[in-house]
C-alpha positions as CSV (number, residue, x, y, z in Angstrom):
1,X,0.5,13.4,-55.9
2,X,3.1,11.3,-55.6
3,X,4.7,14.6,-54.6
4,X,2.4,15.4,-52.2
5,X,2.0,11.3,-50.9
6,X,6.0,11.1,-50.8
7,X,6.0,14.1,-48.5
8,X,3.4,13.0,-46.1
9,X,5.3,9.5,-45.4
10,X,8.2,11.8,-45.2
11,X,6.2,13.6,-42.2
12,X,5.0,10.8,-40.8
13,X,9.0,8.3,-40.3
14,X,10.1,11.6,-38.6
15,X,7.5,12.0,-36.4
16,X,7.5,8.2,-35.5
17,X,11.0,8.7,-35.1
18,X,10.6,11.5,-33.1
19,X,7.6,9.8,-31.1
20,X,10.2,6.7,-30.3
21,X,13.3,9.7,-29.3
22,X,10.6,10.8,-26.5
23,X,9.8,7.3,-25.4
24,X,13.4,6.0,-25.3
25,X,13.9,9.8,-22.7
26,X,10.8,8.5,-20.6
27,X,12.4,5.0,-19.9
28,X,16.0,6.5,-19.4
29,X,13.8,9.4,-16.5
30,X,12.8,6.0,-15.2
31,X,15.0,4.5,-12.4
32,X,15.0,1.5,-10.2
33,X,17.3,1.3,-7.4
34,X,17.3,-1.6,-4.2
35,X,18.6,-1.2,-1.0
36,X,19.7,-4.0,1.2
37,X,18.3,-3.9,4.8
38,X,21.4,-4.4,7.4
39,X,19.7,-6.9,9.2
40,X,19.9,-10.4,6.7
41,X,16.1,-12.1,6.5
42,X,13.8,-9.2,8.0
43,X,10.7,-10.0,5.2
44,X,10.0,-6.3,5.4
45,X,6.0,-5.8,5.2
46,X,4.3,-2.6,5.3
47,X,6.4,1.0,4.6
48,X,4.9,4.4,5.0
49,X,5.9,8.3,4.8
50,X,7.4,9.8,7.8
51,X,6.8,13.4,9.0
52,X,10.6,13.3,9.0
53,X,10.8,13.2,5.3
54,X,12.2,10.0,4.7
55,X,10.2,6.2,4.6
56,X,9.3,3.4,7.7
57,X,8.8,0.3,7.8
58,X,8.0,-3.1,9.1
59,X,10.7,-5.9,9.6
60,X,8.2,-8.7,10.4
61,X,10.6,-11.8,10.8
62,X,13.5,-9.7,12.6
63,X,10.9,-7.7,15.0
64,X,12.3,-4.0,13.8
65,X,11.3,-0.5,12.7
66,X,13.6,0.1,9.7
67,X,14.0,3.6,8.7
68,X,15.0,4.7,4.9
69,X,16.7,8.3,3.9
70,X,15.8,9.1,0.2
71,X,19.5,9.0,-0.3
72,X,19.2,4.7,0.6
73,X,20.4,5.5,4.4
74,X,19.5,2.8,6.8
75,X,18.6,2.7,10.2
76,X,16.6,-0.1,13.0
77,X,15.0,-0.1,16.2
78,X,14.2,-3.1,17.9
79,X,10.8,-3.6,19.6
80,X,10.8,-4.6,22.9
81,X,8.2,-7.4,22.9
82,X,10.2,-10.3,21.6
83,X,8.5,-12.7,18.3
84,X,6.1,-9.6,17.9
85,X,5.4,-9.7,14.1
86,X,5.1,-6.1,12.7
87,X,3.2,-5.5,9.8
88,X,1.3,-2.5,9.0
89,X,2.9,1.2,9.7
90,X,1.4,4.3,9.0
91,X,2.4,8.5,9.8
92,X,0.1,9.5,12.9
93,X,-1.0,12.9,13.9
94,X,1.3,13.1,16.7
95,X,4.9,13.0,14.6
96,X,5.6,9.4,15.5
97,X,4.5,6.7,13.4
98,X,2.5,4.0,14.0
99,X,2.4,0.2,13.8
100,X,0.6,-3.1,14.3
101,X,2.3,-6.3,16.3
102,X,-0.1,-9.0,15.0
103,X,1.7,-12.2,16.8
104,X,1.5,-10.0,20.8
105,X,-1.5,-8.3,19.9
106,X,-0.2,-4.8,20.5
107,X,-0.6,-1.3,18.9
108,X,2.7,0.3,18.0
109,X,4.5,4.0,18.2
110,X,8.1,5.0,17.0
111,X,9.4,8.4,17.2
112,X,11.4,9.7,14.8
113,X,14.0,9.3,17.2
114,X,13.6,5.6,17.3
115,X,11.7,5.8,20.7
116,X,9.0,2.8,21.0
117,X,6.3,2.4,23.0
118,X,3.2,-0.7,22.9
119,X,-0.5,-0.5,24.0
120,X,-2.4,-3.8,23.9
121,X,-5.7,-4.5,22.2
122,X,-8.4,-5.4,24.6
123,X,-9.4,-8.6,23.0
124,X,-6.8,-11.1,23.3
125,X,-5.8,-13.6,19.8
126,X,-7.1,-10.3,18.0
127,X,-3.9,-9.9,15.4
128,X,-4.1,-6.7,14.5
129,X,-2.7,-5.6,10.7
130,X,-3.2,-2.3,8.6
131,X,-3.1,0.9,10.2
132,X,-3.8,4.2,9.1
133,X,-4.5,7.5,10.9
134,X,-7.8,9.0,11.0
135,X,-10.0,11.9,10.1
136,X,-10.4,12.8,14.0
137,X,-6.8,12.1,15.3
138,X,-6.5,9.1,16.5
139,X,-4.9,5.4,14.7
140,X,-7.1,3.1,13.2
141,X,-6.6,-0.6,12.3
142,X,-7.9,-4.2,11.4
143,X,-8.0,-6.8,13.0
144,X,-7.7,-10.2,11.1
145,X,-8.9,-12.8,14.1
146,X,-10.3,-10.4,16.0
147,X,-13.1,-9.2,13.2
148,X,-13.0,-6.1,14.7
149,X,-11.8,-2.6,13.2
150,X,-9.4,-0.7,16.4
151,X,-9.2,3.3,17.0
152,X,-6.3,4.1,19.1
153,X,-5.9,7.6,20.2
154,X,-2.4,9.2,20.7
155,X,-2.4,8.6,24.6
156,X,-3.0,4.7,23.9
157,X,-6.7,4.6,24.9
158,X,-8.5,1.4,22.4
159,X,-12.5,1.2,21.7
160,X,-13.3,-1.5,18.9
161,X,-15.9,-2.2,17.1
162,X,-17.2,-5.8,15.8
163,X,-18.0,-6.5,12.6
164,X,-21.6,-7.7,11.2
165,X,-20.4,-10.3,8.6
166,X,-18.1,-12.9,10.6
167,X,-14.7,-14.6,9.7
168,X,-14.3,-11.5,7.1
169,X,-10.6,-11.9,7.9
170,X,-9.9,-7.9,7.6
171,X,-6.0,-6.4,6.2
172,X,-5.8,-3.0,5.7
173,X,-7.5,0.3,5.7
174,X,-7.6,4.1,4.7
175,X,-9.5,7.5,5.3
176,X,-11.6,7.5,2.9
177,X,-12.6,11.4,1.1
178,X,-15.9,11.5,2.8
179,X,-14.8,11.9,6.8
180,X,-15.6,7.9,7.4
181,X,-12.2,4.6,7.2
182,X,-12.6,2.5,4.2
183,X,-10.8,-1.3,5.0
184,X,-10.8,-5.1,3.1
185,X,-11.9,-7.6,3.7
186,X,-10.3,-10.8,2.2
187,X,-12.6,-14.0,3.3
188,X,-15.9,-12.0,3.6
189,X,-14.7,-10.5,-0.4
190,X,-15.8,-6.9,0.4
191,X,-14.9,-3.4,1.4
192,X,-15.8,-2.4,4.3
193,X,-16.3,1.2,5.7
194,X,-17.0,2.7,8.9
195,X,-17.4,6.3,10.3
196,X,-15.9,8.2,12.9
197,X,-18.4,6.7,15.5
198,X,-17.9,3.1,14.8
199,X,-21.5,2.7,12.4
200,X,-20.6,-0.2,9.4
201,X,-21.6,-0.4,6.1
202,X,-20.2,-3.3,3.9
203,X,-20.2,-3.6,-0.2
204,X,-19.8,-6.6,-1.8
205,X,-17.4,-6.7,-5.0
206,X,-18.6,-8.4,-8.1
207,X,-15.8,-11.0,-9.0
208,X,-16.0,-13.8,-6.3
209,X,-13.5,-14.9,-3.6
210,X,-11.5,-12.2,-5.6
211,X,-9.6,-11.7,-1.9
212,X,-9.2,-7.9,-1.7
213,X,-6.2,-6.9,0.0
214,X,-4.6,-3.2,0.1
215,X,-6.8,-0.6,-0.1
216,X,-5.8,3.7,-0.9
217,X,-7.6,6.8,-2.0
218,X,-6.9,8.0,-4.8
219,X,-6.5,11.5,-6.3
220,X,-10.8,10.5,-8.2
221,X,-12.7,10.9,-5.3
222,X,-13.0,7.0,-5.0
223,X,-10.8,4.6,-3.2
224,X,-9.0,1.9,-5.3
225,X,-7.8,-1.3,-4.3
226,X,-6.4,-4.3,-5.0
227,X,-7.8,-7.9,-6.1
228,X,-4.8,-10.5,-4.8
229,X,-7.0,-13.9,-6.3
230,X,-9.2,-11.5,-8.8
231,X,-6.0,-10.4,-10.8
232,X,-8.4,-7.2,-11.0
233,X,-8.0,-3.4,-9.5
234,X,-11.1,-2.1,-7.7
235,X,-12.6,0.9,-7.9
236,X,-15.8,1.9,-5.5
237,X,-17.1,5.4,-4.9
238,X,-18.2,7.0,-1.8
239,X,-21.3,5.1,-2.5
240,X,-20.5,1.9,-2.6
241,X,-20.5,1.5,-6.3
242,X,-17.6,-1.0,-7.1
243,X,-15.4,-0.8,-11.1
244,X,-12.7,-3.7,-11.3
245,X,-10.3,-3.5,-14.1
246,X,-8.3,-6.7,-15.6
247,X,-4.6,-7.1,-14.9
248,X,-2.8,-7.6,-18.4
249,X,-0.3,-10.5,-16.7
250,X,-2.3,-13.0,-15.9
251,X,-1.2,-14.3,-12.2
252,X,0.3,-10.6,-11.8
253,X,-0.5,-11.1,-7.9
254,X,-1.3,-7.4,-6.8
255,X,-0.2,-7.2,-3.4
256,X,0.3,-3.4,-2.3
257,X,-1.4,0.3,-3.7
258,X,-0.3,4.1,-3.9
259,X,-1.6,6.8,-5.3
260,X,1.1,8.4,-7.8
261,X,2.9,12.0,-7.9
262,X,0.9,11.8,-10.9
263,X,-3.1,11.6,-10.9
264,X,-2.8,8.2,-11.3
265,X,-2.8,4.8,-8.9
266,X,1.0,2.7,-8.5
267,X,0.8,-0.6,-7.5
268,X,2.6,-4.2,-6.6
269,X,2.3,-7.1,-8.8
270,X,4.0,-9.8,-6.6
271,X,3.3,-12.6,-8.5
272,X,5.1,-11.3,-11.8
273,X,8.2,-9.2,-10.1
274,X,6.2,-5.7,-12.2
275,X,5.6,-2.5,-10.6
276,X,1.8,-0.7,-12.3
277,X,0.2,2.1,-12.8
278,X,-3.4,2.7,-13.1
279,X,-5.1,6.2,-14.2
280,X,-8.4,7.1,-12.7
281,X,-9.6,6.3,-16.6
282,X,-8.5,2.1,-15.8
283,X,-6.0,2.6,-18.4
284,X,-3.1,-0.4,-16.7
285,X,0.3,-0.2,-17.9
286,X,2.8,-2.4,-16.4
287,X,6.9,-2.4,-15.9
288,X,9.4,-4.9,-17.1
289,X,9.8,-7.7,-14.3
290,X,12.0,-6.4,-11.9
291,X,14.2,-9.1,-11.1
292,X,13.2,-12.5,-9.4
293,X,11.3,-13.4,-6.8
294,X,11.2,-10.7,-5.4
295,X,8.5,-10.6,-2.9
296,X,6.8,-7.4,-3.9
297,X,4.1,-6.4,-1.3
298,X,3.4,-2.5,0.0
299,X,3.9,0.6,-1.8
300,X,4.3,4.1,-0.9
301,X,4.4,7.4,-2.3
302,X,8.0,9.3,-0.9
303,X,8.7,12.2,0.1
304,X,11.0,12.8,-3.3
305,X,7.5,12.3,-5.9
306,X,9.3,8.3,-6.2
307,X,7.6,5.7,-5.5
308,X,8.9,3.4,-2.7
309,X,8.4,-0.4,-1.8
310,X,9.2,-3.5,0.1
311,X,11.2,-6.6,-1.9
312,X,10.2,-8.9,1.1
313,X,12.3,-11.7,-0.4
314,X,15.0,-10.0,-1.8
315,X,15.6,-8.4,1.9
316,X,15.5,-4.7,0.6
317,X,13.8,-1.6,0.4
318,X,13.1,-0.9,-3.7
319,X,12.4,2.6,-5.6
320,X,11.1,3.9,-8.6
321,X,11.0,7.0,-10.4
322,X,12.6,10.3,-11.5
């Protein structure tokens, strides 16, 4: 009996040592790199993967669009309109990048060669924010102050759709798996849905004053979003059923979210300088703090299967991955 117990104990110890070794290898395989932006105080805000194998981002404070290769080489392109405050950015169906100019109420387009065009929104003072490519070959964007969802064709023709809820303070938008567009309403505390023909539905979030911000399509056919003030990650089915998952670290300040290369969702924690990961079953894990006051906001999956994100306060672009 003693020999069998001792043998079992030795097996447990051996397994524990093996598990420790495996976890060490996994930790070592994940690296964090930060690439400084050449222009000081640029305050990068939005980031997306481009059609050219690079990442493209907005420089909200210095009125530029930036491009970074997967090896960390950065190029910058000035926006023709001064003080435009570029925020959201996305890859378009035409091989170009499209972005919002919040201060000057325009939608911008930049080719991979750096040529920029701009299109004014019909509503003055609309303050466009998030933008995404739609399933209909157009770009769809939110208007924070205009309280509308906008649609722009690749030729620059804009249509606007007024929201049922007034003062909803729209943020980000994404193409859903159901052929519609899904978006967040910060002040309205709702998740919105708009069809390509302009029919709008709204779904209240269970947690009051959760301040939903970013939203993305998950690998499970649902939409995933962050709750900045609720300190939660939300999931909404295409039928409108919402589930919420509390982030372990209080005051994490989640900001951006994206689908990762591993079948999970990855998000930034601006309040605690961490990157979080949530499985489709709701299990959350977090990295250790990556630094101090980095300003982690938007995040996207890169062509190298790494996660790329902006470090607004550090004036850099970050990368975490294999």
